[in-house]
N, C-alpha and C positions, 0 to 999 in steps of 0.2 A: 417253326413257321406258323403254328396254330395261334400263337400269341400275337403275331403280326396281323393275322386275319381278324382276330378279335378286336384289336385296336382300330383297324380300318373300319370295321362294322360299327364300333362305338363312335368314331368320328363322323361316319356317314349318318348315323342316327341323330347325333347332336346337331349336325348341319341341317338336316331336314327339320328338326325341332326349331332351330333358330330361324329358318326361312318361314316356317308357319307363324312364329311369333312376329316377325317383321311384317308379314301380310296382315295380321290382325292389327298391329300398330298402325299401319297405313289406313286400314278400314276405319279404325276409331278416329284417327286424325281427320279423315274426310267427313265423318259424322259430326265432329266438333266444328269443323269449318262451316258446314252447312247450317248447323244450329246457330252459330254466331252470325252468319249472314241473315238468317231468318229473324233472329232477335233484333238486329239493327233495323230491319224493315218494319217491324210491328211495334205498335205503341206499348209503352211500359205499363204494366198493371198498376193501379193505384194502391199505394201502401195504406194500411190501416193501423191505428194504434191499438192499445190493449182493450179499449172499450168498443172497438169496431168502427169508430168514426174515421173518416178519410183524413190522412195527414196532408197538410199544405205543402206544396213543393217549395223548395228554398228560393229566395229571391234571385233573379238573374241580375247580372251586372248592368243590364239596361234599365232595370226598374229603379225608380228614384223615390227617395223618401220625400214626403211632403215638407214644405218649408215650415219652420216653427210658427205656430199660431194658425196654420191652415190644416183643414181636415177634409 
């Protein structure tokens, strides 16, 4: 009978550990969700190249190249 009690205790301990891990996972997911929402609402920091100058953002599809011969 002692062996059965030990197994029940081990399962109970493992279950408590898994529940604690699930709670931590839920907390971390919520943190990530809030960080993503915050990042969407704030402007993106300007990227810099190796010498410290600000990189130009890539052209948008709405930007048009000047016609040949025009500048």
